[in-house]
Structures are given as C-alpha cells and as structure tokens.
C-alpha positions as CSV (number, residue, x, y, z in Angstrom):
1,M,122.2,137.6,71.5
2,P,119.4,138.1,73.1
3,W,118.2,136.9,76.8
4,Y,115.3,134.8,77.7
5,H,113.0,134.1,81.2
6,Y,111.9,130.7,81.2
7,E,110.1,128.1,83.8
8,V,110.6,124.4,83.3
9,V,109.4,121.3,85.1
10,G,111.6,118.5,86.3
11,S,110.7,114.8,86.4
12,G,109.3,115.0,89.9
13,G,107.2,117.8,89.5
14,R,109.9,120.8,90.9
15,K,109.5,123.6,88.8
16,N,112.4,126.0,88.1
17,L,112.8,129.5,87.1
18,G,115.4,130.6,85.1
19,E,117.4,132.5,82.7
20,M,119.2,131.8,79.3
21,E,121.5,133.7,76.8
22,A,120.6,131.9,73.1
23,A,120.6,132.6,69.2
24,S,116.7,131.9,69.3
25,R,114.1,130.3,71.4
26,G,114.8,126.8,69.8
27,E,117.9,126.8,71.4
28,V,116.8,127.2,74.5
29,F,114.0,124.6,74.1
30,R,116.6,122.3,72.4
31,K,119.6,123.1,75.8
32,L,116.5,122.5,78.5
33,E,115.2,119.4,77.0
34,Q,118.6,118.2,76.7
35,E,119.3,118.6,81.0
36,G,115.8,116.9,81.3
37,W,113.6,120.2,82.0
38,Q,110.4,120.3,80.5
39,L,109.6,123.6,79.4
40,V,106.4,125.2,80.5
41,S,106.8,129.0,79.9
42,L,109.6,131.3,78.1
43,H,109.9,135.3,77.3
44,E,112.8,136.9,75.4
45,K,114.0,139.6,78.3
46,E,113.1,143.1,77.5
47,I,116.0,145.3,77.9
48,K,115.3,149.6,77.7
49,A,116.9,151.3,75.0
50,T,117.5,154.8,75.0
51,L,117.1,155.4,71.5
52,T,114.9,157.7,69.6
53,P,111.0,156.2,69.1
54,V,110.8,155.4,65.2
55,K,107.2,155.3,64.2
56,V,105.8,152.2,62.9
57,N,102.6,151.1,60.8
58,P,100.7,149.0,63.4
59,R,99.0,147.2,60.4
60,N,102.5,145.4,60.1
61,L,103.3,144.5,63.5
62,P,101.9,141.1,64.7
63,A,98.9,140.6,66.5
64,S,99.6,140.2,70.4
65,A,98.2,137.7,72.8
66,E,96.0,140.6,74.5
67,S,94.3,140.9,71.0
68,L,93.9,137.6,69.9
69,I,90.5,136.7,71.8
70,L,88.9,133.8,71.4
71,S,85.4,132.4,72.0
72,R,85.0,128.7,73.3
73,A,83.0,128.2,70.3
74,Q,86.3,129.1,68.0
75,I,89.1,127.0,70.1
76,I,86.5,124.0,69.7
77,V,86.8,124.8,65.9
78,F,90.7,125.5,66.0
79,T,91.0,122.1,68.0
80,E,89.0,120.0,65.6
81,E,90.4,120.9,62.6
82,L,93.9,121.0,64.3
83,S,93.9,117.4,65.3
84,D,91.5,115.7,62.2
85,L,94.8,117.0,59.9
86,L,97.6,115.4,62.3
87,Q,95.6,112.4,62.6
88,A,95.3,112.6,58.6
89,G,98.9,112.1,58.5
90,L,100.6,115.7,58.2
91,Q,102.9,117.1,60.6
92,L,102.4,119.9,63.2
93,E,104.0,123.0,60.6
94,P,102.0,121.8,57.4
95,A,98.9,121.3,58.9
96,L,99.0,124.8,60.4
97,R,100.1,125.9,56.7
98,S,97.2,124.2,55.2
99,M,94.7,126.2,58.2
100,E,96.5,129.5,57.3
101,R,95.1,129.0,53.7
102,R,91.6,129.2,55.5
103,N,90.2,133.0,54.8
104,E,86.8,131.8,56.2
105,L,88.5,131.1,59.2
106,G,88.2,135.0,60.1
107,V,90.4,135.8,63.3
108,L,91.3,132.3,63.7
109,K,93.6,132.5,61.0
110,N,95.6,134.9,62.3
111,V,96.2,132.8,65.5
112,V,97.2,130.1,63.2
113,V,99.7,132.3,61.3
114,A,101.0,133.5,64.6
115,L,101.4,129.8,65.9
116,R,103.1,128.6,62.6
117,E,106.0,131.2,63.0
118,K,106.5,130.4,66.0
119,V,106.7,127.0,65.9
120,V,108.9,127.7,62.5
121,E,111.1,129.1,65.0
122,G,111.4,126.4,67.0
123,I,109.4,127.0,70.2
124,S,107.1,124.1,71.2
125,F,103.3,124.4,70.2
126,S,102.6,124.4,73.8
127,A,104.6,127.5,74.8
128,A,103.7,129.3,71.5
129,L,99.7,128.9,72.3
130,R,100.6,130.4,75.7
131,S,102.5,133.3,73.8
132,V,99.5,133.9,71.1
133,S,96.2,133.9,72.7
134,H,95.4,133.9,76.8
135,S,92.2,132.6,75.8
136,F,94.0,129.2,75.4
137,G,94.2,129.0,78.8
138,E,96.1,126.9,81.5
139,L,94.8,123.5,81.2
140,Y,94.5,123.5,77.8
141,C,98.3,124.7,76.9
142,N,99.2,121.7,79.4
143,M,97.0,119.5,77.8
144,V,98.9,120.1,74.6
145,L,102.5,120.0,76.3
146,A,101.2,116.2,77.5
147,G,101.0,115.6,74.1
148,E,104.2,116.9,73.3
149,L,106.1,115.1,75.3
150,S,104.0,111.7,74.9
151,G,103.7,111.8,70.9
152,T,100.3,111.4,71.3
153,L,99.3,115.5,70.5
154,P,96.5,114.1,67.8
155,S,94.5,112.3,70.1
156,I,94.6,114.9,72.9
157,L,93.6,117.2,70.6
158,K,90.8,115.2,70.0
159,R,89.9,114.2,73.4
160,Q,90.4,118.2,74.2
161,A,87.5,119.0,71.2
162,D,85.3,116.7,72.3
163,Y,86.1,117.9,76.4
164,L,85.4,121.4,75.5
165,K,82.3,120.6,73.4
166,T,80.8,119.3,76.9
167,L,81.8,122.0,78.7
168,D,79.8,124.3,76.6
169,E,76.7,121.7,76.6
170,L,76.4,122.4,80.7
171,Q,77.1,126.0,80.4
172,S,75.0,126.5,78.2
173,R,72.4,124.3,80.3
174,V,72.8,125.8,83.3
175,V,72.6,129.5,81.4
176,Q,68.8,128.5,79.4
177,A,67.7,127.5,83.3
178,L,68.2,130.6,84.4
179,I,66.9,132.9,81.5
180,Y,63.4,132.6,81.7
181,P,63.6,132.9,85.8
182,S,65.4,136.3,85.2
183,V,63.4,137.7,82.8
184,I,60.4,137.1,84.6
185,I,61.9,138.8,87.9
186,A,63.2,141.8,86.2
187,S,59.9,141.7,84.8
188,A,57.9,142.2,88.2
189,I,60.5,144.7,89.6
190,A,59.6,147.0,86.5
191,L,56.2,146.5,86.8
192,M,55.9,147.0,90.8
193,V,58.6,150.1,89.6
194,V,55.7,151.3,87.2
195,V,53.0,150.9,90.1
196,M,54.5,152.7,93.2
197,T,55.9,155.8,90.7
198,H,53.1,156.6,88.6
199,L,49.4,154.8,89.5
200,V,49.7,155.2,93.3
201,P,50.4,158.6,93.3
202,Q,47.2,159.0,90.8
203,L,45.2,157.3,93.0
204,T,46.5,158.9,96.1
205,K,45.6,162.5,95.1
206,L,42.4,161.6,94.0
207,L,41.3,159.9,97.1
208,S,43.0,162.6,98.9
209,E,40.1,165.3,97.1
210,T,37.5,163.3,98.8
211,G,38.6,163.8,102.1
212,K,37.6,160.5,103.5
213,A,39.5,158.3,106.1
214,M,41.5,155.3,103.7
215,P,41.5,152.0,104.9
216,L,44.7,150.5,106.1
217,P,46.3,148.3,103.3
218,T,45.6,151.5,101.4
219,R,47.9,153.7,103.7
220,I,50.5,151.1,103.8
221,L,50.4,151.1,100.0
222,I,50.4,155.0,99.4
223,G,53.2,155.0,102.0
224,F,55.1,153.0,100.7
225,S,54.9,154.7,97.3
226,D,55.5,157.8,99.0
227,F,59.1,156.4,100.3
228,I,59.9,155.0,96.8
229,S,59.3,158.2,95.1
230,N,61.5,160.2,97.9
231,Y,64.2,157.7,98.3
232,G,64.2,155.3,95.5
233,L,67.5,156.9,93.8
234,I,68.9,157.1,97.0
235,L,68.1,152.8,97.6
236,L,69.2,152.4,93.8
237,G,72.8,154.3,94.5
238,F,73.3,152.7,97.9
239,G,72.9,149.2,95.9
240,L,75.1,149.7,93.0
241,A,77.5,151.0,96.2
242,I,76.6,147.8,97.5
243,A,77.6,145.6,93.9
244,V,80.3,147.6,92.5
245,G,81.7,146.9,96.3
246,L,81.4,143.5,95.9
247,A,82.8,143.0,92.8
248,W,86.1,144.6,93.7
249,L,86.0,142.6,96.7
250,V,85.5,139.0,94.5
251,Q,88.6,140.4,92.5
252,K,90.4,140.3,95.5
253,P,92.0,136.1,96.1
254,E,90.0,136.1,99.7
255,G,87.1,137.5,98.8
256,R,86.9,135.1,95.7
257,L,87.7,132.4,97.9
258,W,84.5,133.1,100.2
259,W,82.3,134.0,97.4
260,D,83.1,130.2,96.1
261,E,82.5,128.7,98.8
262,K,79.1,130.8,99.5
263,K,78.1,129.8,96.0
264,L,77.7,126.6,96.9
265,K,75.2,127.1,99.6
266,I,72.5,129.2,97.9
267,P,69.5,127.4,97.8
268,L,68.6,125.2,94.9
269,F,71.5,126.8,92.7
270,G,74.3,125.6,94.8
271,S,73.4,122.2,94.1
272,V,73.6,122.9,90.5
273,I,76.9,125.2,90.9
274,A,78.6,121.8,92.8
275,A,77.3,119.3,90.1
276,R,78.5,121.0,87.1
277,Y,82.1,121.3,88.5
278,Y,81.9,117.2,89.5
279,A,81.2,116.7,85.7
280,Q,83.9,118.9,84.5
281,F,86.5,118.0,87.2
282,S,85.8,114.4,86.5
283,Q,85.6,114.6,83.0
284,T,88.8,116.6,82.7
285,L,90.9,114.3,84.8
286,A,89.4,111.0,83.0
287,N,90.9,113.1,79.9
288,L,94.6,113.3,81.1
289,V,94.6,110.2,82.9
290,S,93.7,108.4,79.7
291,N,96.2,110.0,78.0
292,G,98.0,108.3,80.1
293,I,99.6,111.0,82.5
294,P,99.6,109.9,86.0
295,L,97.2,111.0,88.3
296,L,99.3,113.1,90.5
297,N,100.8,115.5,88.0
298,A,97.3,115.6,86.2
299,L,95.8,116.5,89.6
300,K,98.4,118.7,89.6
301,L,97.9,120.4,86.3
302,M,94.1,120.7,87.0
303,Q,94.7,122.6,90.2
304,P,95.8,125.8,88.9
305,A,93.8,125.5,86.3
306,T,90.3,125.2,88.2
307,P,88.3,128.2,88.3
308,N,86.6,128.1,91.3
309,L,89.1,129.1,94.3
310,F,87.6,126.9,96.9
311,F,88.0,123.8,95.3
312,R,91.3,124.7,93.9
313,F,92.1,124.9,97.8
314,L,90.5,121.6,97.8
315,L,92.7,119.9,95.3
316,L,95.4,121.5,96.8
317,R,95.0,119.8,99.8
318,V,94.3,116.4,97.6
319,V,97.7,117.1,96.0
320,D,99.9,117.3,98.7
321,V,98.0,113.9,100.1
322,V,98.7,112.4,96.9
323,G,102.1,113.3,96.8
324,E,102.8,111.8,100.3
325,G,102.0,108.3,98.9
326,G,98.0,108.4,100.0
327,S,95.3,107.0,97.7
328,F,93.0,109.5,95.9
329,S,89.9,108.4,97.4
330,R,91.3,108.6,101.1
331,A,92.6,112.3,99.7
332,L,88.9,113.3,98.8
333,K,87.5,112.0,101.6
334,G,90.0,113.5,104.0
335,V,89.2,117.1,102.3
336,G,85.8,116.6,102.5
337,H,82.9,118.4,100.4
338,F,83.0,115.3,97.8
339,P,79.8,112.9,97.9
340,P,80.2,109.7,98.5
341,L,79.2,108.4,95.6
342,F,82.1,110.3,93.9
343,I,84.4,109.0,96.3
344,D,83.8,105.6,95.8
345,M,83.7,105.7,91.9
346,V,87.3,106.9,92.5
347,S,87.9,103.9,94.8
348,V,86.6,100.9,91.9
349,G,88.9,102.7,89.7
350,E,92.0,102.5,92.6
351,Q,91.3,98.9,92.9
352,T,90.4,97.8,89.5
353,G,93.6,99.8,88.1
354,D,92.0,101.8,85.4
355,M,91.2,105.1,86.9
356,G,90.4,106.9,83.6
357,A,86.9,104.5,83.0
358,A,86.4,105.2,86.5
359,L,86.6,108.7,86.2
360,E,84.6,108.4,83.1
361,K,81.3,106.7,84.5
362,V,81.6,109.8,87.1
363,A,81.9,112.3,84.5
364,I,78.0,110.7,83.0
365,R,76.8,109.9,85.6
366,Y,77.2,113.4,87.4
367,D,76.2,115.2,83.9
368,R,72.7,113.4,84.3
369,E,73.0,114.4,87.7
370,L,73.2,118.4,86.2
371,T,70.3,117.6,83.7
372,R,68.1,116.5,87.0
373,R,68.9,119.5,88.8
374,I,68.5,121.7,86.3
375,L,65.2,120.2,85.8
376,R,64.5,120.7,89.2
377,L,65.6,124.2,89.5
378,T,63.5,125.2,86.7
379,A,60.8,122.9,87.7
380,L,60.7,125.3,90.7
381,I,61.4,128.0,90.1
382,Q,58.6,129.1,88.2
383,P,55.9,128.4,90.3
384,V,57.8,130.2,93.3
385,I,58.3,133.6,91.3
386,I,54.4,133.0,89.4
387,V,53.2,133.0,92.7
388,C,54.9,135.6,94.3
389,M,54.3,138.2,91.8
390,A,50.6,136.7,92.0
391,L,50.8,137.9,95.6
392,M,52.7,141.5,94.8
393,V,49.8,142.3,92.1
394,G,47.1,141.3,94.3
395,L,47.9,143.0,97.5
396,V,48.5,146.1,95.4
397,A,45.5,145.5,93.7
398,Y,43.7,145.3,97.1
399,A,44.8,148.2,98.6
400,M,43.9,150.2,95.2
401,I,40.4,148.6,94.9
402,S,39.7,149.0,98.5
403,G,40.6,152.8,98.9
404,I,38.3,153.3,96.2
405,F,35.4,151.6,97.3
406,Q,35.6,152.9,100.6
407,T,35.5,156.4,98.7
408,I,32.6,155.7,96.6
409,S,30.4,154.2,99.0
410,G,31.6,157.8,101.4
411,L,30.1,159.5,97.8
412,R,27.0,157.6,98.1
413,L,26.3,158.3,102.0
414,K,26.2,161.8,100.5
C-alpha cells in the first residue's frame, strides 16, 4: 500500500505533520477525522523506482496543478456556479458532474473533471482544490475546509464569490487610476528622448556653422543632449541592472518585507495601498467570522494568506496577543499601523458581540475611503504631470528658440 504525507490541525490550532500507510486517500482522511484531526494537506509519498522508463502519451495524463492556471474571473465563475448548484439541493459530486458536462466552461471543465475524480476517491474538497490548482490560494482552500467542517459549504462558497467580486472591483479601480498617469509619463519620456537624440543634434549642427556664441540655456540643452547621446545606453543598462537587482531583492523574504513596508510610505500611492488592504482585510475577516469561524482561527487562516509581508508580520503579532487572551482591538492598537477608526469599529463589535457586522461596516467604510483616495490621486496626478510636461517642453523650446534668434540676429548684423 502507498504511504501518504499529511498535515493536520488539532482543536487548539496545533499543527502536526506525519505519514500513514493506507489503501487510498479516503482511508487516510477517515482515520485522521476519527482521531479528531482536521486535514490541511495530503500528498502521496514518492517512491523512487529503478525500472526502465516507459513512454507515455501526454494526452492520457491528468492535468497537473501547475498546468491548471485560473484567472480570478474564472475562479469567480466556478465558485458562483458551484454554490448555486449546492444551494439548489445537489450534493458535491453530482454538482461537479453537472458542471463537467458544460463544454463552454473551457479550462474550468478540466479543473472540474480533476476535482470530481479526487472527490470520488474520498479526498476532501479543500484538499482536492489544493492539489488540482494553485490558483485557488491558501485562504480560499481554508474557507472551503471551514465550510466542510461546519456543514455550510454552499453559503461559504456564495460569500466567497461575493468577496472575490469585491476584490476584483477594488483591484480594477486601482489599476484604472494608474493607467492614465502611466501613459502620460511614458509619452513624456519618449518625447524627451526624441528631442534630445534627434532635434537638438540638428540644431547644434546648424548653430555651430554660424560661429556665433550660443546663450547659456542653449549650451545647457546641447550639453545635456550630448550626454544622453554618449551615455544614454550606459544609463539605460545601469537602470535595468538596478531594476533587476531590486526584483531579485524583492523575491527574498527580507527584501519583500522591506519593500512591502516602504510601499505604504510612498506619497499619494501609499494611502491607496493601505486603504485597499484595510478594505480587503475587514471584508475577508467578516466573511470568516460570519460563517461561524472563531476570531482566533479566522486570524490564523488569514495570516499566511495575506499577500503583503509587512501586514502579515503585524497579523502574526495580533494572533499572538489574541491567542494569549487579549482583545482584538487592543492587539491592533498594540502593533500600530491600523487607523484609530478601524480599531474603534472593532471595539464596538467586541462590545456588541457581533464582530461580523462590525467588520462588514469597516469594509464598507474603507471601500468608500479607497474610492475617495483614488479620485484624489487621479485628480492630483493628472495636473501635476501636465504641468511637469509643460515645463520640460517649455524649457527645451526656450533654449532652442533663444539660440535660433541669437543666430538670426547675428546674421542680420552682418
């Protein structure tokens, strides 16, 4: 019989790793469940063989987790349709079978086929999601696990679909706010490159033939143009090297922690990033708590699934304080970086005993705050960029025209 590696969580949140020999995955799941463990992940132990490799047709192989990459829109469609089928009264396996017949689902059909096969084998749905595609994410799988354990999988999937839609709208608003400024900046850089590498050299050649001394602005412009022409590629290579170095640094945990913290201090943009996180954090936590998951367990589920490492570090400290018996609001106040309004709303939820409703209100509040900050960002960036472009173009034009006028005046004197 094969051996399986497993990771489980106990009633007190204690994690445990181990191995078990069993006839199937379903047997492992049942044994661990009888012992009071909650299965987090399950993998069959790889056994190295010395047999001669046999050629296999790749078309007959099941799709791997790495090949089944889903977009957020596809995950939303999958979650919505599955929750609708489950709420209509179907069990999980028949619901997946019904979705499997849908040819218009595209790559989602491959995901559904792989999920149904694993569910039939006796694997839990949350473990099947982890093994079929990494696109579902740790928090998504943990939410499904909570739904399986509490018997509220249809409602949790419905809430998860709404939550993913909210996140998609938040991300779309941030991206749309940055598109126009990015295009303007790129256009300004391209314009200056064309001016410095083509127009100014022609002007320099024209003015040098007259033998007249050029005014200071024109000499500065020509000097800057010569510098760009001679060292432009070196500067470009140096800039690319810095970009590659920063990208490499950000891939490391220490570098990413530093960058995630510094992003919050960028003028204008930092406030947008922070408001987006507060809205996302409160909406996610409200989703978990409203589905009956205790606050401490909900925080433990969110902590490893938080994309910003700096906030993940803060949440780790919050989990420690709450785990020791401290209140959630006191923990947030102790770690800092959470705004007073956020902490006050959490305190109200603790006093009323309805943390889910309080967090929902926080989410709505910071969703509006995010919209306001995005509007302010776009309102400020656009005129600032236009003024900067006008200054650059005006200085270049003044330097060129002053040189031309001085040359013409010299020719008239002759």
